[in-house]
C-alpha positions in Angstrom: -50.0 -31.4 -10.3 -53.3 -32.5 -10.1 -55.7 -29.7 -11.0 -60.4 -30.2 -11.6 -59.6 -28.1 -14.9 -57.4 -30.7 -16.0 -58.8 -33.7 -14.6 -62.4 -32.3 -16.4 -60.6 -32.3 -20.1 -59.1 -35.4 -19.1 -62.5 -36.9 -19.0 -64.0 -35.2 -22.0 -61.3 -36.7 -24.4 -61.6 -39.9 -22.7 -65.5 -39.7 -23.7 -65.1 -37.3 -26.8 -67.7 -34.9 -24.9 -68.9 -34.3 -21.1 -73.1 -34.3 -22.9 -75.4 -37.3 -22.4 -72.6 -39.7 -20.4 -73.7 -41.6 -17.2 -71.0 -43.1 -14.4 -70.0 -45.9 -12.8 -67.4 -44.9 -10.1 -65.6 -48.2 -8.7 -64.1 -46.9 -5.4 -62.6 -48.8 -2.8 -62.2 -46.1 -0.2 -58.2 -45.3 -0.9 -56.7 -41.7 -1.5 -56.7 -42.9 -5.1 -60.5 -43.9 -5.6 -61.1 -40.8 -2.8 -59.6 -38.6 -4.7 -61.2 -40.0 -8.2 -65.0 -39.6 -6.2 -64.0 -36.0 -5.1 -63.2 -35.2 -8.4 -66.2 -35.9 -9.7 -68.6 -34.5 -7.2 -66.6 -31.2 -7.8 -68.0 -32.0 -11.6 -71.8 -32.9 -11.2 -72.4 -29.8 -11.4 -71.2 -29.6 -15.1 -73.5 -32.5 -16.4 -71.3 -35.3 -14.9 -73.9 -37.6 -13.4 -72.4 -40.7 -11.4 -73.0 -43.5 -8.7 -70.4 -45.2 -7.1 -69.4 -48.7 -6.6 -67.8 -50.5 -3.6 -66.9 -54.3 -3.0 -65.9 -55.5 1.1 -63.9 -58.7 -0.1 -63.6 -59.5 3.9 -60.2 -59.8 3.9 -59.3 -57.8 6.2 -61.6 -58.0 8.9 -62.3 -54.8 10.8 -60.1 -52.7 8.2 -62.3 -54.1 5.6 -65.5 -52.8 6.8 -64.0 -49.6 7.9 -62.9 -49.1 4.2 -66.8 -49.5 3.5 -67.7 -46.8 6.0 -65.9 -44.1 4.5 -67.4 -44.8 1.1 -70.6 -45.1 2.4 -70.0 -42.1 4.5 -68.8 -39.9 1.5 -72.2 -41.2 -0.7 -75.0 -40.2 2.0 -72.9 -36.7 2.4 -72.8 -35.7 -0.9 -76.1 -37.7 -2.1 -74.5 -39.9 -4.3 -75.9 -43.4 -5.0 -73.9 -46.2 -3.2 -73.9 -49.7 -4.5 -72.5 -52.4 -2.3 -71.7 -55.9 -2.9 -70.1 -58.0 0.3 -68.7 -61.5 -0.2 -69.6 -64.2 1.3 -69.4 -68.0 1.4 -71.3 -68.4 -1.2 -68.6 -66.4 -3.5 -66.3 -69.4 -3.0 -63.2 -67.7 -2.1 -60.4 -69.8 -3.3 -56.7 -70.2 -1.3 -54.7 -69.1 -4.3 -55.2 -66.8 -6.9 -57.0 -64.5 -4.7 -56.1 -61.4 -6.7 -57.5 -63.0 -10.3 -60.5 -63.8 -8.4 -61.3 -60.6 -6.3 -60.8 -58.4 -10.0 -63.1 -60.9 -12.0 -65.9 -60.6 -9.5 -65.6 -57.1 -8.9 -65.6 -56.6 -12.8 -68.7 -58.5 -12.9 -70.3 -57.0 -10.3 -69.3 -53.6 -11.7 -71.2 -54.7 -15.3 -74.3 -55.8 -13.3 -74.8 -52.4 -12.0 -74.2 -50.4 -15.2 -76.7 -53.2 -16.9 -79.1 -52.6 -14.1 -78.6 -48.5 -13.7 -77.9 -47.5 -18.0 -74.4 -46.6 -17.1 -72.3 -45.9 -19.7 -68.6 -45.6 -18.3 -67.4 -47.4 -15.7 -64.5 -45.3 -13.9 -61.6 -47.0 -12.5 -58.4 -44.8 -10.5 -55.0 -46.5 -12.0 -52.8 -43.7 -12.2 -49.1 -43.4 -13.5 -47.4 -45.1 -11.1 -49.8 -48.4 -11.3 -49.2 -48.2 -15.3 -45.3 -48.6 -13.8 -45.6 -51.7 -12.3 -47.7 -53.2 -14.8 -45.2 -52.3 -17.4 -42.4 -54.0 -15.3 -45.1 -57.3 -14.8 -45.8 -57.3 -18.7 -41.8 -56.7 -19.5 -41.2 -59.8 -17.3 -43.4 -61.9 -19.0 -41.8 -60.9 -22.6 -44.9 -59.3 -24.1 -45.0 -57.7 -26.9 -46.1 -53.8 -27.8 -49.7 -54.1 -26.6 -48.7 -55.1 -23.1 -46.1 -52.8 -22.8 -48.0 -50.1 -24.2 -49.9 -51.0 -20.6 -53.2 -49.9 -19.2 -55.0 -48.0 -21.6 -57.0 -44.7 -20.9 -60.1 -45.8 -22.5 -60.9 -49.6 -23.1 -64.3 -50.7 -24.2 -66.0 -47.9 -22.1 -63.6 -48.6 -18.9 -62.5 -44.7 -18.3 -59.0 -43.8 -16.8 -58.6 -40.4 -16.4 -55.9 -40.5 -13.5 -54.0 -42.3 -15.6 -51.4 -39.6 -16.5 -51.1 -38.4 -12.9 -48.8 -39.8 -10.1 -49.3 -41.1 -6.6 -48.0 -38.7 -5.1 -49.6 -35.7 -6.8 -52.8 -38.2 -5.8 -51.8 -38.0 -2.3 -50.9 -34.4 -2.3 -54.3 -33.5 -3.6 -56.2 -35.3 -1.2 -54.4 -34.0 1.5 -55.4 -30.0 0.4 -58.4 -30.6 0.0 -58.8 -32.8 3.6 -60.3 -35.9 1.5 -60.6 -38.6 4.2 -59.6 -42.3 2.6 -58.0 -45.2 3.9 -54.7 -46.9 4.0 -54.7 -51.0 2.9 -51.9 -52.2 5.0 -51.4 -55.5 3.2 -50.1 -53.4 0.1 -47.2 -52.9 2.1 -46.4 -56.8 2.1 -44.5 -58.0 -0.8 -46.4 -61.2 -1.2 -48.0 -60.7 -4.7 -45.4 -59.9 -7.3 -47.3 -56.5 -8.1 -46.6 -55.5 -4.4 -43.1 -56.4 -4.5 -42.4 -54.3 -7.6 -44.3 -52.0 -5.8 -42.1 -51.8 -2.8 -38.8 -53.2 -3.7 -38.2 -52.5 -7.3 -40.1 -49.3 -8.5 -38.3 -47.2 -5.3 -35.3 -48.3 -6.8 -36.0 -47.4 -10.0 -37.1 -43.8 -9.3 -33.9 -43.1 -7.2 -32.2 -43.3 -10.2 -33.7 -39.5 -11.8 -35.7 -37.7 -10.8 -37.7 -37.4 -13.5 -38.0 -41.0 -14.1 -42.4 -40.8 -13.6 -42.1 -38.1 -16.3 -40.1 -39.7 -18.6 -42.1 -42.9 -18.5 -44.7 -41.1 -19.0 -43.4 -40.3 -22.1 -42.2 -43.4 -23.3 -45.6 -44.8 -22.3 -47.0 -42.0 -24.9 -44.6 -43.4 -27.7 -45.5 -46.6 -27.1 -49.1 -46.1 -27.7 -48.4 -44.5 -30.7 -46.6 -46.9 -31.9 -49.2 -48.9 -31.1 -52.0 -47.7 -32.8 -49.6 -47.4 -36.0 -48.9 -50.9 -36.1 -52.6 -51.7 -35.4 -53.5 -49.7 -38.3 -51.3 -50.9 -40.4 -52.1 -54.4 -39.4 -55.7 -53.9 -40.6 -54.9 -52.6 -44.1 -52.7 -55.8 -44.6 -55.6 -57.6 -43.7 -58.1 -55.6 -45.9 -56.0 -57.1 -48.9 -55.9 -60.4 -47.6 -59.5 -60.7 -47.3 -61.5 -62.4 -49.7 -65.1 -61.0 -50.2 -68.0 -63.1 -48.6 -71.3 -61.8 -47.3 -71.2 -64.2 -44.8 -67.9 -64.6 -43.2 -64.7 -64.0 -42.9 -62.6 -65.8 -45.7 -58.3 -64.7 -45.7 -56.3 -66.1 -48.1 -54.1 -68.4 -46.6 -51.3 -68.4 -49.5 -51.0 -65.2 -49.0 -50.9 -64.9 -45.0 -48.0 -67.5 -44.9 -46.1 -65.0 -47.2 -46.2 -62.6 -44.1 -44.3 -62.8 -41.2 -44.8 -64.5 -37.9 -45.4 -61.3 -36.5 -48.4 -60.4 -38.7 -49.5 -63.7 -38.6 -50.3 -63.4 -35.0 -51.3 -60.0 -34.7 -53.6 -60.3 -37.2 -55.1 -64.0 -36.3 -55.3 -63.2 -32.3 -58.1 -60.7 -32.9 -60.6 -64.0 -33.5 -58.5 -65.6 -30.3 -55.8 -67.8 -31.9 -52.9 -66.4 -30.0 -50.5 -69.1 -29.7 -47.8 -69.2 -31.5 -48.0 -72.8 -31.9 -51.7 -73.3 -32.8 -50.7 -70.7 -35.1 -47.8 -72.7 -37.0 -50.3 -75.8 -36.7 -53.1 -73.6 -38.5 -50.5 -73.0 -41.7 -49.6 -76.5 -41.9 -52.7 -78.5 -41.4 -54.9 -80.6 -44.4 -58.1 -79.2 -45.8 -61.4 -79.6 -44.0 -59.0 -78.8 -40.8 -61.3 -76.4 -38.3 -59.4 -75.0 -34.9 -61.7 -73.6 -32.2 -60.8 -70.5 -30.2 -63.6 -68.8 -27.5 -65.6 -67.2 -30.1 -64.1 -68.4 -33.2 -64.1 -71.9 -35.5 -61.4 -71.3 -38.1 -61.4 -73.9 -41.1 -59.4 -75.0 -43.5 -60.8 -74.5 -47.1 -58.2 -75.2 -49.6 -56.2 -72.5 -50.0 -58.8 -70.2 -47.5 -59.0 -69.6 -44.2 -62.7 -69.5 -42.8 -63.2 -67.4 -39.6 -66.8 -67.9 -38.4 -68.3 -66.8 -35.2 -69.1 -70.0 -32.9 -73.0 -70.3 -32.1 -71.3 -72.4 -28.7 -68.5 -75.2 -28.4 -69.5 -77.9 -31.2 -73.2 -76.8 -30.9 -73.8 -77.7 -34.5 -72.4 -81.3 -33.8 -75.1 -81.6 -31.1 -77.9 -79.9 -32.8 -81.2 -82.7 -33.0 -84.4 -82.3 -34.3 -87.2 -84.6 -33.4 -89.2 -85.1 -36.6 -91.6 -87.6 -35.8 -92.3 -89.9 -32.5 -94.3 -92.3 -34.1 -96.0 -93.2 -37.1 -100.2 -93.9 -36.9 -100.8 -96.9 -38.1 -104.4 -96.1 -38.7 -103.4 -94.3 -41.6 -102.1 -95.2 -45.1 -99.7 -92.7 -45.3 -98.2 -89.7 -43.5 -96.5 -86.8 -45.4 -93.7 -84.2 -43.7 -92.6 -81.0 -45.1 -89.3 -79.9 -44.4 -89.8 -77.0 -45.6 -91.2 -75.1 -41.9 -88.6 -77.3 -40.0 -85.2 -77.3 -41.7 -83.5 -74.1 -43.9 -82.2 -76.1 -46.9 -79.9 -73.0 -47.4 -77.6 -72.6 -50.4 -79.2 -76.0 -51.9 -81.3 -75.3 -54.8 -82.7 -78.9 -54.9 -85.9 -81.0 -54.1 -86.2 -83.9 -52.3 -89.5 -86.3 -52.5 -88.6 -89.6 -49.6 -90.8 -92.5 -50.1 -90.3 -95.2 -46.8 -91.7 -98.0 -46.0 -93.2 -97.1 -41.8 -93.7 -101.1 -41.8 -89.5 -100.8 -41.8 -88.5 -97.9 -39.7 -87.3 -97.7 -36.3 -89.5 -95.0 -34.2 -88.9 -91.7 -33.6 -87.2 -90.3 -36.3 -84.9 -87.4 -36.1 -82.5 -84.7 -38.1 -78.4 -83.9 -37.5 -75.9 -82.7 -38.0 -73.0 -85.5 -39.7 -70.8 -86.9 -37.2 -67.3 -89.4 -37.4 -68.4 -92.8 -39.1 -71.7 -92.0 -40.3 -72.0 -94.0 -43.3 -75.1 -95.5 -45.4 -76.8 -97.8 -48.5 -77.8 -94.9 -50.9 -80.2 -95.7 -53.0 -79.1 -95.8 -56.7 -75.8 -97.6 -56.0 -74.8 -100.9 -54.7 -72.8 -101.1 -51.2 -72.8 -98.9 -48.5 -70.5 -95.2 -48.4 -69.0 -93.1 -45.7 -71.4 -89.7 -45.5 -67.9 -88.2 -45.2 -67.0 -89.8 -48.9 -70.2 -88.7 -50.3 -69.8 -85.2 -49.4 -66.5 -85.2 -50.8 -67.7 -87.0 -54.1 -70.8 -83.9 -54.3 -67.6 -81.8 -54.3 -69.3 -80.1 -51.0 -67.5 -77.4 -49.6 -66.8 -77.3 -45.8 -69.3 -74.7 -44.8 -71.9 -76.7 -47.3 -71.2 -79.6 -45.3 -71.9 -78.1 -41.6 -75.1 -76.9 -43.2 -76.8 -80.4 -44.1 -78.6 -82.6 -42.0 -79.4 -86.8 -41.7 -82.4 -88.3 -41.5 -81.3 -90.8 -38.4 -83.8 -93.8 -36.8 -83.8 -94.9 -33.4 -81.1 -96.3 -33.2 -79.0 -93.6 -35.2 -79.0 -95.9 -38.3 -79.0 -92.7 -41.6 -81.8 -92.5 -43.5 -80.9 -90.6 -45.9 -78.6 -86.7 -46.3 -80.9 -84.6 -46.5 -81.7 -83.1 -50.1 -79.1 -85.2 -51.5 -79.9 -89.0 -51.3 -82.6 -91.7 -49.5 -81.2 -94.8 -47.8 -82.1 -97.2 -49.8 -83.3 -100.2 -47.0 -86.1 -98.7 -45.7 -87.7 -97.1 -48.8 -91.2 -98.1 -50.8 -91.6 -100.9 -52.6 -94.4 -102.7 -54.2 -95.1 -104.7 -50.7 -95.6 -101.6 -48.9 -98.6 -101.0 -47.4 -97.7 -97.9 -45.1 -95.6 -94.6 -45.9 -94.1 -92.2 -44.7 -93.2 -89.4 -47.2 -90.6 -86.6 -46.5 -90.3 -84.1 -49.0 -89.4 -80.6 -49.6 -90.6 -78.1 -52.4 -88.2 -75.4 -53.0 
């Protein structure tokens, strides 16, 4: 049975205390979210400050406006700050995937309000029947334990205090307390997977056992406890496989490869590598190979997997600095100190290069290495691929990514900073105008 005291205890358990927190309630106007709003109103005097947000998707014409009115009236009557987002043509409503579009839109709006109003927790009205529907959906998609354990009660400050209560209990509470709400009749149509499960499959399951939902709640609790235990074990395994490095996450490739496919997946998915085929390729890849997820770059460095946060998709490759636009030929020499322009990390090496300025094609730039780069290293005959130079110098994958190349207006390499100058444009006995580039460590 849904009661105010039990609800209050669940909120406190989810946020670990009731003090110094504030909340944004997502309220659609349906029975579950209006009950949520009513319960928070009852708790407001106990130190639960909250505001309400509503989205009018304009999908059901007059009914959408009536939903908005119910929520807005509740807020005005109870002196609660109300935030409204009305969907318009600029939101580019798609012909397909309406539910995914609507979800992304509302959570973007909620996040914006939370930031604007400094509201710590978003509260939604998901209940036990929603949990069962989600379980069935994920079961049909061959989900693992994370998917089968369903909707989390607290997920990154999104809390769901009604998750343990059935839809029937919520409707009963609304009736007992004369709570006004709206019915979304579109939910009666089975044109979406969730609606089909709600309208056709769940009723048949409930017929099999009068305690079905309560038994499911227990099973769901067992699954969540199992998930928590597994995650703790995975974390301990990951810690044992981690090679100490102050700058990056480094895992022992050899030792991780000895683990089961399940352990590999659970560890690497935290970094965005969650496709079985891709994980298989990672362990078969050659030294120097890179893989990219949304937020991470994974580098194969001999027997190590190096995980580093991505600054942006291939941003390092695209990074470029204009060093000098033109040479002032009224001067005999111009000197440029790289010390305040770039950081030559982890390389304790000075450079002092002198070029014949009259041979150079300005402007000159600093950029990262690209495939096919080659140069004519001073002190050697012939030309050399920059990648081959890196290998000969035994530079690690990460060290290579930090190195700058000096290039001219035609993208020819004039030197690898701070290792080697290209000899073709260097100063000789006939040079009259000198461009000096140096770095003092």
